[in-house]
C-alpha positions in Angstrom: 37.4 -147.2 -52.5 40.7 -146.0 -54.0 39.6 -142.9 -55.7 39.3 -140.4 -52.8 42.1 -138.2 -53.5 42.5 -135.2 -56.2 45.4 -133.4 -57.5 49.2 -133.8 -58.0 51.1 -131.5 -55.8 48.4 -129.7 -54.0 46.8 -132.9 -53.3 43.4 -133.4 -51.4 42.1 -136.5 -49.9 38.4 -136.4 -48.7 36.8 -138.8 -46.0 33.5 -139.4 -44.3 30.0 -140.1 -44.9 26.7 -138.2 -44.8 25.5 -139.5 -41.5 28.8 -140.3 -39.9 30.3 -138.7 -37.1 32.4 -136.4 -39.1 33.9 -135.7 -42.4 37.1 -133.9 -43.5 39.9 -133.5 -45.9 43.7 -133.7 -45.7 45.7 -131.4 -47.8 49.1 -132.5 -48.8 51.5 -130.3 -50.6 50.5 -127.0 -49.5 53.5 -124.8 -49.4 54.8 -123.3 -45.9 53.9 -119.6 -45.1 50.3 -119.3 -46.5 48.2 -117.1 -44.1 45.5 -119.3 -42.8 42.9 -119.7 -40.0 39.7 -121.4 -39.4 37.5 -118.3 -40.1 38.8 -117.7 -43.7 37.9 -121.4 -44.3 34.4 -120.8 -42.6 33.5 -118.0 -44.9 33.6 -120.2 -47.7 31.9 -123.0 -46.1 28.9 -120.6 -45.0 28.4 -119.9 -48.6 27.7 -123.5 -49.2 26.0 -124.3 -46.1 22.4 -125.6 -46.0 19.2 -124.6 -44.2 19.7 -120.9 -45.2 16.6 -120.6 -47.3 13.5 -122.6 -48.4 15.2 -123.1 -51.7 17.8 -125.5 -50.4 17.9 -128.5 -48.0 16.8 -127.7 -44.6 19.6 -129.7 -43.0 20.9 -127.4 -40.2 24.6 -128.1 -40.3 26.7 -125.2 -39.1 29.8 -126.4 -40.9 32.5 -124.8 -38.7 35.8 -126.4 -39.5 38.6 -127.4 -37.1 42.2 -127.3 -38.1 43.8 -130.3 -36.8 47.3 -130.0 -38.3 49.5 -128.3 -40.7 49.0 -124.5 -39.4 51.1 -122.6 -36.6 50.9 -119.3 -35.6 48.5 -118.4 -38.5 50.4 -119.9 -41.4 50.7 -123.1 -43.1 53.8 -125.2 -42.1 54.3 -127.2 -45.0 53.1 -130.3 -43.2 49.7 -132.0 -44.2 46.7 -129.6 -43.5 43.9 -131.8 -41.8 40.6 -130.3 -41.6 37.5 -131.7 -39.6 33.8 -130.9 -40.1 31.5 -132.6 -37.7 28.1 -133.8 -38.6 25.7 -132.2 -36.3 22.2 -132.6 -37.7 22.0 -136.0 -39.3 18.6 -137.6 -38.7 19.1 -141.2 -40.1 15.7 -142.5 -38.9 13.9 -141.1 -41.9 16.0 -143.7 -44.1 15.0 -146.7 -42.2 11.7 -147.2 -43.9 13.4 -147.1 -47.3 16.7 -149.0 -46.6 15.4 -152.0 -48.5 14.4 -150.1 -51.8 16.5 -149.0 -54.7 16.3 -145.2 -54.7 15.6 -143.9 -58.3 18.5 -141.9 -59.4 20.7 -142.7 -56.6 23.9 -144.7 -56.3 22.8 -147.3 -53.8 22.2 -149.8 -57.0 25.7 -149.3 -58.5 27.5 -149.3 -54.9 25.7 -152.6 -53.9 26.8 -154.2 -57.4 30.4 -153.1 -56.9 31.0 -153.1 -53.2 27.9 -155.5 -51.8 27.5 -152.9 -49.1 25.9 -149.4 -49.1 25.3 -146.9 -46.4 21.9 -146.0 -47.1 21.7 -143.2 -44.2 21.7 -140.0 -46.5 23.5 -141.9 -49.1 26.7 -142.5 -47.3 29.8 -141.6 -49.4 28.0 -140.9 -52.5 26.1 -138.0 -50.8 26.7 -134.4 -51.7 27.5 -133.8 -48.1 31.2 -134.7 -49.0 31.4 -131.6 -51.3 31.6 -129.5 -47.8 35.4 -131.0 -47.8 36.0 -129.7 -51.3 34.7 -126.2 -50.3 37.1 -126.4 -47.2 39.9 -127.3 -49.5 39.1 -124.8 -52.0 39.4 -122.0 -49.4 42.9 -123.0 -48.6 43.7 -123.0 -52.4 42.0 -119.6 -52.5 44.6 -118.3 -50.0 47.5 -119.9 -51.9 46.5 -118.3 -55.1 46.1 -114.8 -53.7 50.0 -114.6 -54.1 50.0 -114.8 -57.8 46.8 -112.9 -58.0 44.5 -115.6 -59.4 40.9 -115.4 -58.4 37.9 -117.5 -59.5 33.9 -117.2 -59.0 30.8 -118.8 -60.1 27.1 -118.4 -60.4 23.9 -120.1 -61.5 23.3 -119.3 -65.1 20.3 -121.6 -65.9 17.6 -123.2 -63.8 15.3 -125.2 -65.8 13.8 -123.2 -68.7 15.2 -119.8 -67.3 18.4 -118.5 -68.2 20.4 -115.7 -67.1 21.4 -113.0 -69.7 25.0 -112.6 -70.6 26.9 -109.9 -68.6 30.2 -109.2 -67.3 31.5 -112.3 -65.0 33.0 -110.4 -62.1 29.7 -108.5 -61.8 27.5 -111.6 -61.9 29.7 -113.4 -59.4 29.7 -110.6 -57.1 25.8 -110.3 -57.1 25.6 -114.3 -56.7 27.3 -114.1 -53.4 24.3 -112.4 -51.9 21.6 -114.1 -53.8 19.7 -117.1 -52.0 20.0 -118.9 -55.4 23.6 -117.7 -56.7 21.8 -115.8 -59.4 23.8 -113.3 -61.4 21.2 -110.4 -61.0 17.7 -109.5 -60.0 15.9 -110.6 -63.2 17.6 -114.0 -63.3 17.1 -114.4 -59.5 13.2 -113.8 -59.8 13.0 -116.3 -62.8 15.1 -118.7 -60.9 13.0 -118.7 -57.8 9.8 -119.3 -59.9 11.2 -122.3 -61.6 12.5 -123.8 -58.4 9.2 -123.0 -56.4 7.0 -124.4 -59.2 9.2 -127.6 -59.1 8.7 -128.0 -55.4 5.2 -127.4 -55.4 4.6 -130.3 -57.8 6.7 -132.5 -55.6 9.5 -132.5 -58.2 12.9 -130.9 -58.9 14.7 -129.1 -61.7 18.2 -129.2 -63.0 20.6 -126.1 -63.6 23.9 -125.0 -65.3 26.6 -123.4 -63.1 29.0 -120.9 -64.9 32.4 -120.5 -63.6 35.6 -118.3 -64.4 39.0 -117.4 -63.2 40.9 -114.4 -64.0 44.5 -113.2 -63.3 45.3 -116.6 -64.5 49.0 -116.4 -66.1 49.8 -118.1 -69.4 51.3 -121.5 -69.3 49.3 -123.5 -66.8 48.4 -127.0 -68.0 50.4 -129.8 -69.6 50.0 -131.7 -72.8 49.0 -134.5 -73.4 47.0 -135.8 -70.5 47.5 -133.0 -68.0 45.6 -130.5 -70.1 44.1 -127.6 -68.2 40.6 -128.1 -69.8 40.8 -131.9 -69.3 41.7 -131.6 -65.5 38.9 -129.1 -65.0 36.5 -131.5 -66.9 37.5 -134.2 -64.6 37.1 -131.8 -61.4 33.8 -130.7 -62.4 32.3 -134.1 -63.5 33.4 -135.5 -60.0 30.8 -133.3 -58.4 27.6 -135.3 -57.6 24.9 -134.9 -60.1 27.0 -133.2 -62.6 26.2 -134.3 -66.2 27.9 -132.0 -68.5 30.9 -129.8 -68.9 32.2 -127.3 -71.3 34.7 -124.5 -71.9 34.8 -121.5 -73.9 32.3 -121.7 -76.7 31.8 -125.4 -75.7 29.1 -127.4 -77.6 28.1 -124.2 -79.4 31.4 -124.4 -81.4 30.1 -127.7 -82.9 27.7 -125.8 -85.0 30.3 -122.9 -86.0 32.8 -122.6 -88.8 36.3 -121.8 -88.1 36.1 -118.1 -88.9 33.5 -117.8 -86.0 35.4 -120.0 -83.6 39.3 -119.2 -84.0 41.0 -116.5 -81.7 43.3 -114.3 -83.8 46.3 -112.7 -82.2 47.2 -109.1 -81.8 50.1 -107.3 -79.8 49.9 -104.9 -76.8 53.1 -103.0 -76.4 55.1 -105.6 -78.3 53.6 -108.5 -76.4 51.7 -111.0 -78.6 48.2 -112.1 -77.0 45.0 -113.5 -78.2 42.8 -110.8 -79.8 39.6 -112.5 -78.5 38.7 -115.4 -76.1 36.4 -117.8 -77.7 38.4 -120.5 -76.5 37.8 -119.9 -72.9 41.3 -119.1 -71.9 42.8 -122.6 -72.9 44.7 -123.4 -76.2 46.2 -126.8 -76.6 45.4 -127.5 -73.1 47.6 -124.7 -71.7 46.0 -121.4 -70.4 46.5 -118.4 -72.7 46.4 -115.7 -70.0 42.9 -114.7 -70.9 39.9 -115.0 -68.5 39.4 -118.8 -68.1 35.4 -119.7 -68.2 33.2 -122.6 -68.8 30.0 -124.3 -67.5 28.8 -127.3 -65.7 25.4 -128.9 -66.1 23.6 -130.7 -63.3 20.7 -132.9 -63.4 17.4 -132.4 -61.4 17.8 -133.6 -57.7 16.9 -137.3 -57.6 15.2 -137.1 -54.3 11.8 -135.8 -55.1 8.6 -136.3 -53.0 6.5 -137.7 -56.0 6.0 -141.3 -55.7 8.4 -143.4 -58.2 8.1 -147.0 -59.4 11.2 -149.1 -58.1 12.1 -152.6 -56.8 13.4 -153.8 -53.5 16.8 -155.5 -53.0 15.0 -158.9 -53.8 13.8 -157.5 -57.1 10.2 -157.3 -56.1 8.2 -154.3 -57.6 7.6 -151.5 -55.1 6.8 -147.9 -54.9 9.4 -145.5 -53.6 8.2 -142.5 -51.6 10.2 -140.3 -49.6 9.5 -140.3 -45.8 7.8 -137.4 -44.3 10.2 -134.9 -42.9 13.0 -135.7 -45.6 15.2 -132.9 -46.5 16.5 -132.4 -49.9 17.4 -129.5 -52.4 14.8 -128.9 -54.9 17.6 -127.7 -57.4 20.9 -129.3 -56.5 22.6 -126.8 -58.9 22.1 -124.0 -56.5 24.5 -125.4 -53.7 26.6 -126.8 -56.4 27.9 -123.1 -57.2 30.5 -122.7 -54.2 31.5 -126.4 -55.1 32.2 -125.6 -58.8 34.1 -122.5 -57.7 36.3 -124.6 -55.2 37.1 -127.2 -57.8 38.3 -124.6 -60.2 40.4 -123.1 -57.4 41.8 -126.6 -56.6 42.8 -127.3 -60.1 44.5 -124.0 -60.6 46.6 -124.2 -57.2 47.9 -127.7 -58.4 48.8 -126.4 -61.7 50.4 -123.2 -60.5 52.6 -125.2 -58.2 53.6 -127.7 -61.0 54.3 -124.9 -63.5 57.0 -123.6 -61.1 59.1 -126.4 -62.2 58.2 -126.2 -66.0 61.4 -124.6 -67.2 64.7 -123.0 -65.9 
């Protein structure tokens, strides 16, 4: 596999499988002098960790990171930062009974076609377990971006038929941090829990939408033509397992509008020109405007469901796929995708902020 790295200057390479001994990430290009320790990374990992409520996977990973290199005396040294996460609660026995079956909605079919081999234990490299590495790297990016005052947040804005009302983003993101399903408010939380509980009771799963935003973003991040900020965000978000859609600003709604309802006019504040509105979501021509950056990522229903499903085995013979007793899966994968979306936003912005420092003299 040749596509396990992300970013240009702030470049992350993740490694490891769902049921391997460990997984981790190497960050190359982080400047020296960034205050960094294991606890600041562990705080972000705790937000993503499974096993915290009945609404997510019961896998009991503690996800405590070990910094192996690149940090000395509490600050980054400029050397590659290597972060290690051990797998402590992987139960591979549950997968032996289904090793010869093609799992509906999963990657074993395409991996086998491409590579001729697939680690069926928890999905191997295709597992969402890999996203723990992204969250760890995102925690480092968060510390880097504290210098220029850039912050990011995310929350769950839809689960199935239940949608959260519009509200100030920072308020919603703050509430989401304490919500078991990253909901932006108490009303949305109750509605989301009903949707998830009903799907689980019917041995099924449900999809959702994660909204993200970043504020304090200066104008000028992103490069035409192929290094556009919105294009890089799209690539980052659509690399997350189970993601199926991305939009920014008015997004797909803009397709039904006229220009008069979509354009952002301009105004002046103390003689400085700036957009009068932010329908574009903080990006024009692929470059940040200085306004709040915001968008959404759609996630499909979790592929692993307890209801029986028709499939075939590796020899093409018809079979019935049934998850083994004791299997542990998220009834709504979008729930734990929230901190992953936030992390990917931070990684994109950290990379572009560093790149922008050489944009002009």
